[in-house]
N, C-alpha and C positions, 0 to 999 in steps of 0.2 A: 574161496579159492578151490579150484579143481585142477588136478593134474592127471594125465593118463598117458601111458605109453602105447602108441599104436604099433602093433606088431607088423613085421614085413608081410606085404600082400594082404593086409587087413585094413578096415576102416572103422572109424567111430564118428558119431554125431554129437555135437556139443551145443547147448544153448548158451548164447553170449548176449547178455542184456546191454541196453544202451549205456554207454560210458564205461563198460568193462573192457578189459584188455584180453586179446587173444595172442599168445606167443606160440610159435611153431618152431621147433628146434630139430635140426638134423643131428641126431645123437652120435653117429659114427662117421658122418661125411659121405658125400656123393649119393644122397638119397633124395628123390623127389617126393614132395608132399602135394598130392593132387587135391585141390580144394574147390568145393562148390558151396554156395550160400543161398539161403532163402530167408525172406522176411518171416519171422516167427508168428506174426499175426495174420499173414496173408501169403500163402505159398504161391500165389500167382505172380508175386514180385520176387525176383531171383537175381542172382549174379548175371551180369552181362559183360563179358570181356570186350565186346565191340564198343559198348558205351564207355567202358573204362578206358580203352585206347583213345577214343574220341575226346573224352573229357580231359584227359591228361595230355592229349596231342602227342602220344608216344606209343611205340610198340613195347617199350620197357616200363617196368614199375620201379619207382624210386622213392626214397624217403620223402614224406610229406604229400605224396600222391594220394588221390582218393581211389577207392574201389566202388564201382557204381552198379546199380541195378538196371534191369530192363526198362524201368521208368526214369532212369537217369538220376535216381536218388543216391546220395552218398551213403554207402553201407558201412565202410571202414575207411580209416586213414592209416597209411603206413607210418609208424612212429620210429621204428628202428629197423635196420636191415644191414646185417654184417656181410652179405654176399654181393648184392647188387646185380644179380643175374637170375632172372626168372622168365618163364614162358607164358604168353597169353595167345598163342597161335594154335598149338596142338590140341586136338580133342581128347576127351576121356578115352582111354583104351577100353575096348570091349572084346567080347569073345570072337566076334567076326574079324577083328584086326589080327588076332593071333592066327586064326585059320587062314586068312587071305595072305598074310605076309610071311608066315612061318610054317604053315601046314599043321598047326597044333590045335587039336580039338579040346575044348573045355578048359582052356588056360584061365587061371585066376586073373581078374581084371578090375580096373577101378570102377567101371559102371556098375557091375554086379555088387562090388563092395559097397558102393553108395546106397544102392537099393536095400541091401541087407542092413546096413548101419541105421538107416532111417527107420526101417520097420522095427529094429531092435530097440530104438529109442521111443517107440510108441506112436510114430507118425505114419500117415498114409499119403504118399506122393506117387503119382503115376510114373512108372519106370521110364516111360518115353518122354518125360518132362524134366529130365536132368539137364541143367544148363552146361554149356562148355565151361571148363575149369580154368582157374589160375594154377599153373604148375610151378609151385614155389621150388626154387633151387634147380629147376630144369634148365639146361644149357642148349639152346638151339641157335645155331649160327646160320648165316646166309652165304650161299655161293654166288659166283659171278652173275648167273642168269636168274637169280632169285630162288634157286632150289634151297630147301631146308636141310641142314646138316646137324643131326643130333649128336652131341658130344657129351663126354662125362661132365657131371656138375662141377662147378667151381667150389661148392661148399665143402668145408672141412668139419671135423668133429666139433659139435656144439655151436655151429653157426645157426643164426636164427633170424626170424622176422617177428616184429611186434606190431600188432594192429590194434587200433581203438575203434570200438563199435559206435555207430551213430544211430542205429535202430536195433531193436531186439531181433536177433538173428539165429537161425539154425545153421551152424557151420559143420560141414561134413568133410572129413579129412581122411584120405587114403594114403597109406605108405605104398606107393606105386609098386606093383608086382612085376614090372617089365624086367625080364632077365635075358632077353634075346637081342638087345642092342645096348648102346652105351648110356641110355637114359639114367640108370642107376649103377653105372660101372659094372653091369652084368651080375650084380649081387645085391638084391634088395635087403634093406636093413630097417631099423626102427626110427620112428618119429615120436618126439615128445611134445605133447600139447598141454599148455597151461591156460586156464581161464581165471582171471582175478580182477578185482576192483582197484 
């Protein structure tokens, strides 16, 4: 069993072996966990939110749904979900996003967090090959003409998702640093991650 507290605006990488469980908990409420996944034996196979949407025939992620790779292999199954609202449309935030949208130079961001966490774990993956994420607990609504409306997460203290791994996986999890809009209710906080059999 491994447990780690991912600090606000930071990320950590976790090895999750086949048949192990990955639990992601919003410790204080209203905090997004931005998650990307790689096949631990072959980094060319990675999370695909497009394949996940297609395989589940849904924009939403629900209990018993699969999470799929770019090869349409099932990487995880959602076993428990106490929130029921997550995002599979928005990309990983990066430095350019904060510069373009808010005029902020060098803001902490999930993309750079991912790259750092992967390197700290001893792996080498090209920074330009980070897949689009699943943003657990992120609340994105749709307006009348299809515009995206980022709202505060519905997650409350200790809400969580529990996933079961179908392959050996490198899971990289960022406690999203977005503090310029409602993504994290303007106040990034901690995410708790547990890996266990």
